[in-house]
Residue, then its C-alpha position, 0 to 999 in steps of 0.5 A: m269291316n272291322r278286322a285287325e291283323l298283327i304280327g308281334r312278340l308277346g310281352a308276357d306270358p298269357l293271363i288266364r281267367y275264368m268267367p262266371d260260367g267257367s269259360p276261359v278268357v286270356n289276355i295277352r300284350i303284343a309288341t309290334d315294331e317299326s323303324y324309319k329314318d328321320k330327316s337327319g338320317e338317324k334310325i328311329k325305332r318305335t314299339e306299339w303295344h296292343n291288348v288282345v283278348l281270346f275266349g273259349k278254346g282259343a283262350e285255352n290254346a293260348a294259355n297252353f302254347m304261348s309264352k313271353g317272347r314268342l312271335i305270333f300272328v293274331e287276327g281279330k276285331l277291334r273293340t272299345r269298352s269303357w268303365e268308371g274308375q274308382d276316382s269316378v273318371k270314365r276310362y276307355t280301352t281298345e283291344i283286339v278280340a282275337f278269333k285266330f292266331l298262329l305261332l310263327d316261331s319255334k323257341e327252345g324252352t317253351k311249352k310248345a318246343q317241349e311237345p314232340e311231333k307238333p308242326e312248327t307253326e300252330h294254327f288255331d281258329p277258336l271261335p266259329w263265329s260266322e261274322t268274324n270267320t271271314n276268310d276271303f282268301p286261302e291261307d296259302d296266299v297269305p303274303f308272309 
């Protein structure tokens, strides 16, 4: 099974682009943190950055509701792609193709906070792919 789930903060506002057929694509970067104590007892904090891409309706929703610093949950699948740079060196990147996201906070000054009568946690299931839309459990059972 190819499945990735992250909870983290957006490092920047979503970057929206359009494919030749006019469908939207949004790229976001999410920071996740972990902390631990080393052998000497010193607290170490480590941040990982993740590239995430959303397509279609999910991309539109991300562009409208996400902003830098928001705490979000993303569910998707890992995809590695390659390309050849201008220096003729083959490069690789791994990203998460998201098919679901949740906004986990309500921040003052964001686009979401300015819209009245919206629930505090927004849920979007933008891609009805049968292979990726595999909810094996009810959402009420999510442990966070």
